[in-house]
C-alpha positions in Angstrom: 110.7 38.0 97.9 109.5 41.3 97.6 105.8 42.3 98.3 105.7 45.0 95.9 107.6 46.5 93.1 110.6 48.8 94.1 109.6 51.3 91.4 106.7 52.6 89.2 104.5 49.9 87.6 104.7 50.3 83.5 102.5 47.9 82.3 99.8 45.0 83.4 98.3 41.9 81.9 95.7 39.5 82.7 95.6 36.1 81.7 92.6 34.6 79.8 90.8 33.2 82.8 91.4 36.5 85.1 93.2 34.2 87.8 96.4 36.1 87.6 97.7 39.6 86.8 101.6 40.1 85.4 102.9 43.5 86.1 106.1 45.0 84.7 108.0 47.8 86.4 110.4 50.6 86.0 112.8 48.3 88.5 113.2 45.8 85.6 111.4 43.2 87.2 108.2 41.5 86.3 105.8 39.9 88.8 102.9 37.4 88.6 100.1 37.8 91.0 97.3 35.6 91.8 93.8 37.2 91.8 91.0 36.0 94.0 87.3 36.5 92.6 84.3 36.2 94.6 80.6 37.6 94.1 81.4 40.7 95.8 85.1 41.3 95.5 88.3 40.9 93.6 91.5 41.0 95.6 95.1 40.3 94.9 97.5 38.0 96.7 99.8 40.0 99.1 102.9 38.5 98.0 103.8 37.7 94.0 103.5 34.2 92.9 106.5 34.5 90.8 109.2 37.2 90.6 111.1 37.6 87.2 114.2 39.6 86.4 116.8 39.4 83.2 116.1 43.1 82.0 118.5 45.7 82.3 115.9 48.7 82.0 112.3 49.3 82.7 109.8 46.7 81.9 107.6 48.8 79.0 105.3 45.9 78.3 104.2 42.5 79.2 101.8 39.7 77.9 100.8 36.6 79.1 99.2 33.0 77.6 98.8 30.6 80.4 97.4 28.1 77.8 100.9 27.8 76.3 102.7 28.5 79.4 104.3 31.7 78.4 105.0 35.2 79.6 106.5 38.2 77.6 108.2 41.0 78.8 109.6 43.7 76.9 112.1 46.3 77.8 113.6 49.6 77.2 116.9 47.9 76.9 115.6 46.4 73.8 115.1 42.9 74.7 112.1 40.6 75.0 112.5 37.7 77.4 110.1 34.8 77.4 109.6 33.2 80.9 107.2 30.0 82.1 104.1 31.3 83.3 103.8 28.1 85.7 107.2 27.9 87.1 108.6 31.2 86.5 111.7 29.3 84.4 113.6 31.9 81.6 113.1 30.2 78.4 115.0 32.8 75.9 115.9 36.3 75.3 115.3 38.0 71.9 117.1 41.0 71.0 115.0 41.8 67.7 117.1 43.6 65.0 116.7 47.5 64.0 114.2 48.2 67.0 114.3 51.6 68.7 111.9 51.1 71.4 109.8 48.2 72.4 106.6 49.9 73.6 103.7 46.8 73.4 103.2 43.2 73.0 100.9 40.5 72.4 100.8 36.7 72.5 98.7 34.7 70.0 96.7 31.9 71.2 99.3 29.7 69.2 102.3 31.2 70.3 103.2 33.5 68.0 103.6 37.2 69.3 104.0 40.7 68.1 105.9 43.4 69.5 105.8 47.2 68.6 108.6 49.6 68.0 107.4 52.8 68.8 110.8 54.9 67.6 110.1 53.2 64.3 106.6 52.9 63.9 107.0 49.2 62.7 105.2 46.2 63.9 107.1 43.1 64.4 106.0 39.4 64.6 107.5 36.5 65.7 107.2 32.7 66.1 107.7 31.4 69.5 110.9 30.4 69.3 111.8 34.0 68.6 112.3 33.5 64.2 111.3 37.0 63.0 108.1 36.1 60.7 107.7 39.9 59.2 108.0 43.5 59.9 105.3 46.0 58.8 106.0 49.6 59.2 102.9 51.4 59.9 103.5 54.9 59.1 101.5 55.9 62.5 101.7 55.5 65.7 100.3 52.1 67.0 98.1 52.8 70.7 96.6 49.3 71.2 97.1 45.8 69.8 95.5 42.2 70.7 95.4 38.7 68.8 92.0 37.6 68.5 91.3 34.4 71.0 90.8 31.9 68.3 93.1 32.7 65.5 96.3 34.2 63.9 94.2 37.5 63.7 95.9 40.5 65.0 93.7 43.8 66.0 95.5 47.2 65.6 94.6 50.7 66.5 96.4 54.1 66.4 96.7 57.7 66.1 95.6 57.5 62.4 92.1 57.0 64.1 91.4 53.6 62.4 91.2 49.7 63.4 92.9 47.7 61.5 92.5 43.9 61.4 95.3 41.9 60.2 96.2 38.3 59.5 99.3 38.1 61.1 101.1 35.8 58.2 100.3 38.1 55.7 
């Protein structure tokens, strides 16, 4: 097991209780690191708890939801891969139709997930099982997105200088 990525770290996500850090890299791997937090400092485990593989190109975005045991990664190979947060077991690969460049991902508390296609400026919403619920053509570049902690509300912001709050089902 490697103690670090073999290329540039391209994305990072923290789990909700801030005990684990998930990183993605240009080397096409995802790693899960335990964090140790004391009153005076935060440290990272010297060896990753999990190393996850399956992408054929750089990892462009990661998200984690420890409560439902899911890590989601997106790649320049236009795939999204779901792994178990606890065991690292592979769950499934999704190849979203009509996507040009997957650059952002987020997971809702209920397990639905969103990906942003930066080439087409489109937001795609999926169930945990990988069924696409809807696609929204935004007409601007999305710079940030997150699901609200207790609902199916997604908050997005972009180069249109605005913040939008959307119900992920409408």
